[in-house]
LUMNUPA-657167 format. One record per atom (N, C-alpha, C, O, CB): residue number from 0; residue in three letters; atom name; x, y, z. Coordinates in Angstrom, 2 decimals, always signed. Each point is the difference from the previous one (the first is absolute). Last residue first. Glycine has a CB too. Example, Ala and Ser with C-alpha at 12.3 -4.5 7.8 and 13.67 -1.06 7.14 Angstrom:
BEGIN
- i, aa, at, px, py, pz
- 1, ser, N, +12.85, -2.25, +7.08 .
- 1, ser, CA, +0.82, +1.19, +0.06 .
- 1, ser, C, -0.77, +1.09, +0.73 .
- 1, ser, O, +0.51, +1.11, +0.17 .
- 1, ser, CB, +0.67, -1.74, -2.32 .
- 0, ala, N, -0.89, -5.09, +2.08 .
- 0, ala, CA, -0.89, +1.19, +0.00 .
- 0, ala, C, +0.90, +1.20, +0.00 .
- 0, ala, O, +1.04, -0.02, +0.66 .
- 0, ala, CB, -2.93, -1.15, +0.59 .
END
This chain:
BEGIN
- i, aa, at, px, py, pz
- 78, lys, N, +171.03, +56.15, -103.09 .
- 78, lys, CA, -0.14, +0.82, -1.55 .
- 78, lys, C, -0.96, -0.15, -1.39 .
- 78, lys, O, +0.16, +0.77, -0.95 .
- 78, lys, CB, +2.05, -0.82, +1.74 .
- 77, arg, N, -1.45, +0.10, +4.79 .
- 77, arg, CA, -0.54, -0.61, -0.97 .
- 77, arg, C, -0.38, +0.31, -2.06 .
- 77, arg, O, -0.78, +0.33, -0.89 .
- 77, arg, CB, +0.15, -0.73, +3.74 .
- 76, val, N, +3.79, +0.38, +3.05 .
- 76, val, CA, -0.87, +0.77, -0.75 .
- 76, val, C, -0.44, -0.47, -1.03 .
- 76, val, O, +0.71, -0.99, -0.15 .
- 76, val, CB, +0.16, +2.48, +0.87 .
- 75, leu, N, +0.73, -1.49, +4.89 .
- 75, leu, CA, -0.67, -0.96, -1.30 .
- 75, leu, C, -0.56, +0.51, -1.02 .
- 75, leu, O, -1.17, +0.37, +0.07 .
- 75, leu, CB, +0.69, -1.71, +1.29 .
- 74, phe, N, +3.25, +3.33, +3.00 .
- 74, phe, CA, -0.92, +0.49, -1.53 .
- 74, phe, C, -0.45, -1.74, -0.67 .
- 74, phe, O, +0.36, -0.15, -1.16 .
- 74, phe, CB, +1.56, +3.07, +0.27 .
- 73, phe, N, -0.05, -1.07, +6.55 .
- 73, phe, CA, -0.14, -0.68, -1.32 .
- 73, phe, C, -0.99, +0.49, -1.35 .
- 73, phe, O, -1.06, +0.62, -0.03 .
- 73, phe, CB, +1.58, -2.42, +1.79 .
- 72, met, N, +1.78, +4.93, +3.00 .
- 72, met, CA, -1.21, -0.55, -0.96 .
- 72, met, C, +0.76, -0.28, -1.56 .
- 72, met, O, +0.61, +0.63, -0.86 .
- 72, met, CB, -2.82, +1.02, +2.28 .
- 71, ser, N, +3.38, -0.20, +3.86 .
- 71, ser, CA, +1.60, -0.75, -0.95 .
- 71, ser, C, -1.91, +0.11, -1.03 .
- 71, ser, O, -0.83, +0.05, +0.91 .
- 71, ser, CB, +4.19, -2.65, +0.87 .
- 70, pro, N, -3.26, +4.41, +2.73 .
- 70, pro, CA, +1.48, +0.01, -0.83 .
- 70, pro, C, +0.42, +0.02, -1.70 .
- 70, pro, O, +0.84, +0.48, -0.76 .
- 70, pro, CB, -0.64, -1.78, +2.89 .
- 69, gly, N, -5.61, +0.88, -0.10 .
- 69, gly, CA, +0.95, -0.50, +0.38 .
- 69, gly, C, +1.45, +1.33, -0.53 .
- 69, gly, O, -0.13, +0.97, -0.75 .
- 69, gly, CB, -1.42, -3.93, +0.62 .
- 68, phe, N, -3.01, +4.06, -0.18 .
- 68, phe, CA, -0.25, -0.30, +0.93 .
- 68, phe, C, +2.44, +0.41, +0.31 .
- 68, phe, O, +0.78, +0.87, +0.38 .
- 68, phe, CB, -4.41, -3.04, -0.68 .
- 67, arg, N, -1.11, +1.64, -2.74 .
- 67, arg, CA, +0.88, +0.75, -1.06 .
- 67, arg, C, +0.83, -0.20, +1.81 .
- 67, arg, O, -1.11, -0.05, +0.54 .
- 67, arg, CB, -0.35, +2.23, -3.45 .
- 66, ile, N, -2.60, -3.59, +2.46 .
- 66, ile, CA, +0.08, +1.96, +1.00 .
- 66, ile, C, +1.84, +0.40, -0.42 .
- 66, ile, O, +0.67, +1.01, +0.26 .
- 66, ile, CB, -2.74, -1.61, +3.06 .
- 65, arg, N, -0.24, -3.81, -4.66 .
- 65, arg, CA, -0.51, +0.43, -0.68 .
- 65, arg, C, +0.16, +1.67, +0.31 .
- 65, arg, O, -0.43, +0.96, -0.64 .
- 65, arg, CB, -0.84, -3.31, +0.31 .
- 64, ala, N, +4.21, -1.61, +1.49 .
- 64, ala, CA, +0.37, +1.00, -1.39 .
- 64, ala, C, -1.10, +1.14, -0.61 .
- 64, ala, O, +0.21, +0.81, -0.91 .
- 64, ala, CB, +1.11, -3.03, +0.17 .
- 63, leu, N, -1.85, -1.04, +4.36 .
- 63, leu, CA, +0.74, +1.85, +0.78 .
- 63, leu, C, -0.03, +0.68, -0.93 .
- 63, leu, O, -0.28, +1.19, -0.10 .
- 63, leu, CB, +2.07, -1.56, +1.65 .
- 62, arg, N, -3.40, -4.10, -2.17 .
- 62, arg, CA, -0.44, +1.91, +1.57 .
- 62, arg, C, +0.28, +0.56, -0.25 .
- 62, arg, O, -0.40, +1.17, +0.05 .
- 62, arg, CB, +0.51, -1.13, +1.68 .
- 61, glu, N, +2.07, -3.96, -3.87 .
- 61, glu, CA, -1.30, +0.72, -0.93 .
- 61, glu, C, -0.84, +1.37, +0.17 .
- 61, glu, O, -0.45, +0.94, -0.64 .
- 61, glu, CB, +0.18, -3.24, +0.54 .
- 60, gln, N, +3.65, -0.29, +2.89 .
- 60, gln, CA, +0.95, +0.77, -0.93 .
- 60, gln, C, -1.34, -0.14, -0.28 .
- 60, gln, O, -0.53, +0.02, +1.12 .
- 60, gln, CB, +3.33, -0.25, -1.74 .
- 59, ala, N, -3.14, -1.71, +4.44 .
- 59, ala, CA, -1.06, +1.53, -0.41 .
- 59, ala, C, +1.57, +0.39, -0.94 .
- 59, ala, O, +0.81, +0.78, +0.50 .
- 59, ala, CB, -3.09, +0.45, +2.35 .
- 58, ala, N, +2.28, -5.73, -1.67 .
- 58, ala, CA, -1.65, +0.09, +0.09 .
- 58, ala, C, -0.49, +1.44, -0.10 .
- 58, ala, O, -1.16, +0.39, -0.17 .
- 58, ala, CB, +1.06, -2.44, +1.75 .
- 57, arg, N, +5.02, +0.44, -1.57 .
- 57, arg, CA, -0.18, -0.47, -1.09 .
- 57, arg, C, -1.83, +1.23, -0.26 .
- 57, arg, O, -0.32, +0.85, -0.83 .
- 57, arg, CB, +2.18, -4.15, +1.25 .
- 56, glu, N, +0.47, +3.27, +3.17 .
- 56, glu, CA, +0.46, +1.16, -0.78 .
- 56, glu, C, -0.48, -0.22, -1.39 .
- 56, glu, O, -0.15, +0.85, -0.88 .
- 56, glu, CB, +2.20, -0.45, +2.31 .
- 55, val, N, -2.87, -3.95, +2.44 .
- 55, val, CA, -0.59, +2.44, +0.42 .
- 55, val, C, +0.17, +0.32, -1.56 .
- 55, val, O, -0.97, +0.36, -0.65 .
- 55, val, CB, +2.67, +1.03, +3.63 .
- 54, ser, N, +0.49, -5.52, -2.67 .
- 54, ser, CA, -1.82, -0.22, +0.35 .
- 54, ser, C, -0.30, +1.22, -0.44 .
- 54, ser, O, -0.48, +0.47, -1.03 .
- 54, ser, CB, +0.09, -1.94, +3.25 .
- 53, leu, N, +5.07, +1.51, -0.92 .
- 53, leu, CA, +0.15, -0.14, -1.47 .
- 53, leu, C, -1.52, +0.03, -0.98 .
- 53, leu, O, -0.20, +0.48, -1.11 .
- 53, leu, CB, +2.50, -1.99, +1.90 .
- 52, met, N, -1.66, +1.56, +4.52 .
- 52, met, CA, +0.31, +1.35, -1.33 .
- 52, met, C, -0.20, +0.30, -0.87 .
- 52, met, O, -0.47, +1.03, -0.47 .
- 52, met, CB, +1.41, -1.04, +0.85 .
- 51, val, N, -0.83, -3.88, +1.80 .
- 51, val, CA, -1.52, +1.06, +0.68 .
- 51, val, C, +0.11, +0.72, -1.34 .
- 51, val, O, -0.61, +0.11, -1.07 .
- 51, val, CB, +0.69, +0.53, +4.24 .
- 50, arg, N, +3.88, -3.03, -3.09 .
- 50, arg, CA, -1.06, -1.03, -0.74 .
- 50, arg, C, -1.77, +1.04, +0.49 .
- 50, arg, O, -1.09, -0.09, -0.57 .
- 50, arg, CB, +3.05, -3.15, +1.09 .
- 49, glu, N, +2.10, +4.84, +1.71 .
- 49, glu, CA, +0.20, -0.31, -0.92 .
- 49, glu, C, -1.48, -0.06, -1.52 .
- 49, glu, O, -0.56, +0.71, -0.83 .
- 49, glu, CB, +2.71, -1.74, +2.92 .
- 48, pro, N, -2.46, +2.32, +3.24 .
- 48, pro, CA, +0.51, -1.19, -0.55 .
- 48, pro, C, +0.10, +0.32, -1.57 .
- 48, pro, O, -1.07, +0.36, -0.49 .
- 48, pro, CB, +0.02, -1.95, +2.42 .
- 47, leu, N, +0.63, +6.02, +1.04 .
- 47, leu, CA, -0.85, -0.85, -0.60 .
- 47, leu, C, +1.36, -1.73, -0.57 .
- 47, leu, O, +1.12, +0.04, -0.50 .
- 47, leu, CB, -3.37, +2.91, -0.49 .
- 46, ala, N, +3.56, +0.61, +3.29 .
- 46, ala, CA, +0.04, +0.09, +1.03 .
- 46, ala, C, -1.60, -0.91, -0.70 .
- 46, ala, O, -0.80, -0.45, +0.83 .
- 46, ala, CB, +2.77, +2.84, +0.76 .
- 45, lys, N, +1.75, -0.61, -3.54 .
- 45, lys, CA, +0.21, -0.35, +1.38 .
- 45, lys, C, -1.29, -0.81, +0.71 .
- 45, lys, O, +0.19, -0.76, +0.95 .
- 45, lys, CB, +1.41, +2.94, -0.90 .
- 44, lys, N, -2.22, +0.20, -3.64 .
- 44, lys, CA, +1.34, -1.38, -0.63 .
- 44, lys, C, +0.08, -0.58, +1.60 .
- 44, lys, O, -0.25, -1.15, +0.37 .
- 44, lys, CB, +2.39, +2.54, -2.81 .
- 43, ile, N, -3.66, +3.16, +2.09 .
- 43, ile, CA, -1.84, -1.24, -0.62 .
- 43, ile, C, +1.03, -1.53, -0.03 .
- 43, ile, O, -0.48, -1.13, -0.05 .
- 43, ile, CB, -1.63, +3.19, -2.65 .
- 42, leu, N, +5.00, +1.60, +4.78 .
- 42, leu, CA, -0.83, -0.02, +0.47 .
- 42, leu, C, -0.58, -1.88, -0.60 .
- 42, leu, O, +0.08, -1.18, +0.36 .
- 42, leu, CB, -0.19, +4.51, -0.09 .
- 41, pro, N, +2.74, -0.60, -3.66 .
- 41, pro, CA, +0.68, -0.79, +0.78 .
- 41, pro, C, -0.76, -0.64, +1.10 .
- 41, pro, O, +0.08, -1.22, -0.12 .
- 41, pro, CB, +1.69, +2.54, -0.52 .
- 40, his, N, -4.53, +0.23, -4.26 .
- 40, his, CA, +0.47, +0.50, +1.88 .
- 40, his, C, +0.76, -0.96, +0.92 .
- 40, his, O, -0.57, -0.95, +0.53 .
- 40, his, CB, -1.65, +2.12, -0.41 .
- 39, arg, N, -0.58, -2.15, -4.71 .
- 39, arg, CA, +1.79, -0.26, -0.45 .
- 39, arg, C, +0.64, +1.03, +1.64 .
- 39, arg, O, +1.18, -0.06, +0.35 .
- 39, arg, CB, -1.17, +0.20, -4.30 .
- 38, leu, N, -4.92, -1.40, +1.73 .
- 38, leu, CA, +0.71, -0.57, +1.73 .
- 38, leu, C, +1.07, -0.07, -0.17 .
- 38, leu, O, +0.58, -1.06, +0.25 .
- 38, leu, CB, -1.97, -0.31, +0.68 .
- 37, asn, N, -0.33, +2.68, -5.23 .
- 37, asn, CA, -0.47, +0.52, +0.64 .
- 37, asn, C, +0.11, -0.09, +1.78 .
- 37, asn, O, -0.22, +0.94, +0.76 .
- 37, asn, CB, -0.80, -1.03, -3.13 .
- 36, ser, N, +2.70, -1.94, -2.47 .
- 36, ser, CA, +0.33, +1.31, +1.23 .
- 36, ser, C, -0.16, +0.11, +0.80 .
- 36, ser, O, +0.92, +0.02, +0.82 .
- 36, ser, CB, -1.03, +0.82, -1.50 .
- 35, val, N, -3.15, -0.34, -4.20 .
- 35, val, CA, +1.39, -1.64, +1.03 .
- 35, val, C, +0.68, +1.10, +1.40 .
- 35, val, O, -0.20, +1.15, +0.41 .
- 35, val, CB, +1.96, -3.05, -3.54 .
- 34, ser, N, -6.29, +2.00, -0.17 .
- 34, ser, CA, +0.40, +0.95, +0.96 .
- 34, ser, C, +1.44, -0.93, +0.55 .
- 34, ser, O, +0.13, -0.85, +0.88 .
- 34, ser, CB, -2.94, +2.14, -0.16 .
- 33, leu, N, -0.32, -1.67, -5.63 .
- 33, leu, CA, +0.53, -0.65, +1.46 .
- 33, leu, C, +0.64, +1.19, +0.45 .
- 33, leu, O, +0.36, +0.95, -0.69 .
- 33, leu, CB, +0.15, -3.55, +0.21 .
- 32, leu, N, -3.90, +1.25, -4.06 .
- 32, leu, CA, +1.33, +1.83, +1.25 .
- 32, leu, C, -0.35, -0.47, +0.90 .
- 32, leu, O, -1.14, -0.06, +0.46 .
- 32, leu, CB, +1.13, +2.77, -1.13 .
- 31, arg, N, -2.39, -4.96, -4.32 .
- 31, arg, CA, +0.83, -0.31, +0.92 .
- 31, arg, C, +0.78, +1.38, +0.55 .
- 31, arg, O, +0.55, +0.89, -0.64 .
- 31, arg, CB, -0.43, -3.34, -0.50 .
- 30, arg, N, -1.14, +2.41, -2.61 .
- 30, arg, CA, -1.09, -1.51, -0.06 .
- 30, arg, C, -0.13, +0.72, +1.37 .
- 30, arg, O, -0.85, +0.89, +0.06 .
- 30, arg, CB, +1.61, -3.72, -1.64 .
- 29, ile, N, +0.87, +7.08, -2.34 .
- 29, ile, CA, -0.49, -1.00, +0.96 .
- 29, ile, C, -0.50, -1.53, +1.42 .
- 29, ile, O, -1.04, +0.20, +0.62 .
- 29, ile, CB, +1.50, +1.44, -2.41 .
- 28, gln, N, +1.00, -0.05, -3.46 .
- 28, gln, CA, -1.00, +0.67, +0.38 .
- 28, gln, C, +0.09, -0.52, +1.40 .
- 28, gln, O, -0.32, -1.18, +0.19 .
- 28, gln, CB, -1.06, +1.51, -2.39 .
- 27, leu, N, +3.60, +2.43, -2.08 .
- 27, leu, CA, +0.34, -0.99, +0.68 .
- 27, leu, C, -0.79, -0.32, +1.18 .
- 27, leu, O, -0.13, +0.98, +0.74 .
- 27, leu, CB, +2.09, -0.50, -1.66 .
- 26, gly, N, -0.98, +2.82, -1.83 .
- 26, gly, CA, -0.80, -1.05, -1.14 .
- 26, gly, C, +0.27, -1.69, +1.45 .
- 26, gly, O, +0.10, -1.23, +0.01 .
- 26, gly, CB, +1.03, +2.76, -3.84 .
- 25, ala, N, +1.54, +3.37, +3.75 .
- 25, ala, CA, +0.57, -0.83, -0.60 .
- 25, ala, C, -1.48, -0.50, -0.63 .
- 25, ala, O, -0.22, +0.22, -1.19 .
- 25, ala, CB, +2.70, -0.65, +2.70 .
- 24, ala, N, -4.37, +2.41, +1.41 .
- 24, ala, CA, +0.75, +1.54, -0.81 .
- 24, ala, C, +0.65, -1.72, -1.10 .
- 24, ala, O, -0.77, -0.55, -0.78 .
- 24, ala, CB, +1.99, +3.91, +3.35 .
- 23, glu, N, -2.39, -5.50, +1.32 .
- 23, glu, CA, -0.83, +0.48, -0.66 .
- 23, glu, C, +0.06, +0.54, -0.82 .
- 23, glu, O, -0.57, -0.62, -0.90 .
- 23, glu, CB, +0.02, +0.49, +2.07 .
- 22, leu, N, +3.84, +0.08, +1.69 .
- 22, leu, CA, -0.02, -0.78, -0.38 .
- 22, leu, C, -1.16, +0.33, -1.43 .
- 22, leu, O, +0.29, +0.55, -1.07 .
- 22, leu, CB, +0.77, -1.75, +3.60 .
- 21, gln, N, -0.19, +4.49, +0.17 .
- 21, gln, CA, +1.20, -0.60, -1.29 .
- 21, gln, C, -0.51, -0.78, +0.18 .
- 21, gln, O, -1.07, +0.60, +0.13 .
- 21, gln, CB, +3.19, -0.01, -0.40 .
- 20, arg, N, -4.98, +0.66, +3.48 .
- 20, arg, CA, -0.20, +0.73, -1.04 .
- 20, arg, C, +1.46, -0.72, -0.93 .
- 20, arg, O, -0.42, -0.94, -0.67 .
- 20, arg, CB, -1.10, +3.46, +2.04 .
- 19, ala, N, +2.07, -4.03, +2.55 .
- 19, ala, CA, -1.67, -0.97, -0.48 .
- 19, ala, C, +0.30, +0.97, -1.65 .
- 19, ala, O, +0.47, -0.50, -1.02 .
- 19, ala, CB, -3.08, +0.14, +4.07 .
- 18, val, N, +6.03, +1.85, -0.35 .
- 18, val, CA, +0.57, -1.13, -0.71 .
- 18, val, C, -1.31, -0.59, -0.70 .
- 18, val, O, +0.04, -0.59, -1.09 .
- 18, val, CB, +2.08, +0.10, +2.81 .
- 17, thr, N, -3.37, +3.73, +1.33 .
- 17, thr, CA, +1.27, +0.86, -1.32 .
- 17, thr, C, -0.24, -1.84, -1.06 .
- 17, thr, O, -0.73, -0.38, -0.92 .
- 17, thr, CB, +3.77, +2.73, +3.04 .
- 16, asp, N, -5.02, -2.65, +2.07 .
- 16, asp, CA, -0.63, +0.67, -0.66 .
- 16, asp, C, +0.70, +0.36, -1.35 .
- 16, asp, O, -0.53, -0.04, -1.11 .
- 16, asp, CB, -0.51, +0.62, +3.22 .
- 15, pro, N, +3.66, -2.74, +1.44 .
- 15, pro, CA, -0.60, -0.60, -1.17 .
- 15, pro, C, -0.96, +0.53, -0.89 .
- 15, pro, O, -0.02, -0.42, -1.16 .
- 15, pro, CB, +0.50, -1.09, +2.37 .
- 14, his, N, +3.88, +4.29, -0.02 .
- 14, his, CA, -1.13, -0.26, +0.59 .
- 14, his, C, -0.80, -1.19, -0.47 .
- 14, his, O, +0.00, -0.05, -1.23 .
- 14, his, CB, +0.11, +2.31, +1.63 .
- 13, his, N, +4.73, -0.16, -1.63 .
- 13, his, CA, -1.30, -1.49, +0.04 .
- 13, his, C, -1.51, -0.01, +0.74 .
- 13, his, O, -0.78, -0.94, +0.06 .
- 13, his, CB, +3.01, -0.40, +0.14 .
- 12, asn, N, +1.58, +4.93, -2.55 .
- 12, asn, CA, -1.79, -0.11, +0.45 .
- 12, asn, C, +0.58, -1.57, +0.12 .
- 12, asn, O, +0.18, -0.65, -1.03 .
- 12, asn, CB, -2.49, +2.74, -0.56 .
- 11, val, N, +6.66, +0.99, +1.08 .
- 11, val, CA, -0.85, -0.91, -0.83 .
- 11, val, C, -1.31, -0.52, +1.22 .
- 11, val, O, +0.24, -0.31, +1.17 .
- 11, val, CB, +2.20, -0.64, -3.08 .
- 10, phe, N, +1.83, +4.88, +0.21 .
- 10, phe, CA, -0.41, -0.55, +1.22 .
- 10, phe, C, -1.63, -0.33, -0.94 .
- 10, phe, O, -0.68, +0.57, -0.86 .
- 10, phe, CB, +2.43, +1.01, +3.45 .
- 9, pro, N, +3.07, -1.38, -4.72 .
- 9, pro, CA, -0.63, +1.19, +0.27 .
- 9, pro, C, -1.66, -0.62, +1.26 .
- 9, pro, O, +0.21, -1.21, +0.08 .
- 9, pro, CB, +1.02, +2.64, -3.25 .
- 8, ile, N, +4.53, -4.07, +2.44 .
- 8, ile, CA, -1.50, +0.33, -0.62 .
- 8, ile, C, -0.83, +1.08, +0.95 .
- 8, ile, O, +0.17, +0.25, +1.19 .
- 8, ile, CB, -0.31, -2.85, -2.22 .
- 7, gly, N, +5.37, +3.13, +0.92 .
- 7, gly, CA, -1.75, -1.13, +0.50 .
- 7, gly, C, -0.79, +0.53, -0.66 .
- 7, gly, O, -0.32, +1.12, -0.40 .
- 7, gly, CB, +0.25, -1.67, +2.76 .
- 6, gly, N, +4.66, +2.57, -2.95 .
- 6, gly, CA, -0.14, -1.77, -0.82 .
- 6, gly, C, -0.95, +0.15, +0.99 .
- 6, gly, O, +0.79, -0.36, +0.87 .
- 6, gly, CB, +1.54, -1.41, -1.87 .
- 5, arg, N, -1.49, +4.71, +4.12 .
- 5, arg, CA, +0.61, +0.01, -1.04 .
- 5, arg, C, -0.16, -1.57, -1.41 .
- 5, arg, O, +0.17, -1.17, +0.34 .
- 5, arg, CB, +1.36, +2.99, +1.80 .
- 4, tyr, N, -4.85, -1.06, +2.37 .
- 4, tyr, CA, +1.44, +0.80, -0.06 .
- 4, tyr, C, +0.21, +0.01, -1.76 .
- 4, tyr, O, -0.92, +0.01, -0.82 .
- 4, tyr, CB, +2.23, -1.05, +3.59 .
- 3, gly, N, -5.40, +2.86, -0.99 .
- 3, gly, CA, +0.49, -1.11, +0.48 .
- 3, gly, C, +1.72, +0.01, -1.09 .
- 3, gly, O, +0.57, +0.78, -0.77 .
- 3, gly, CB, -3.63, -2.22, +1.60 .
- 2, leu, N, -1.00, +4.79, -1.78 .
- 2, leu, CA, -0.45, -0.56, +1.24 .
- 2, leu, C, +1.29, -1.24, -0.04 .
- 2, leu, O, -0.43, -0.76, -0.87 .
- 2, leu, CB, -2.71, +1.43, +0.89 .
- 1, gln, N, +2.28, +3.93, -3.78 .
- 1, gln, CA, -0.22, -2.34, +0.29 .
- 1, gln, C, +0.77, -0.22, +0.82 .
- 1, gln, O, +1.20, -0.03, -0.28 .
- 1, gln, CB, -1.43, -1.19, -1.89 .
- 0, met, N, -2.61, +5.68, +0.46 .
- 0, met, CA, +1.90, -0.85, +0.47 .
- 0, met, C, -1.25, -1.11, +0.21 .
- 0, met, O, -1.14, -0.45, +0.12 .
- 0, met, CB, +3.95, +2.27, +1.66 .
END
């Protein structure tokens, strides 16, 4: 039995490790991985000035990508 609503797509796993395997299986090489939107919590946005928040975000993106932390991951791939 397929879960979801009528006309919807079947379950799709978007876990970063799954996406990485799919990209590599398609012959693409992952050049860089970034974890993004890490500091989007409203309290953090209120506590930190935007400039500081952006600096922290930029500095943390590659480090947090190693542990697959963020709500969103960006993959830079090469054929």
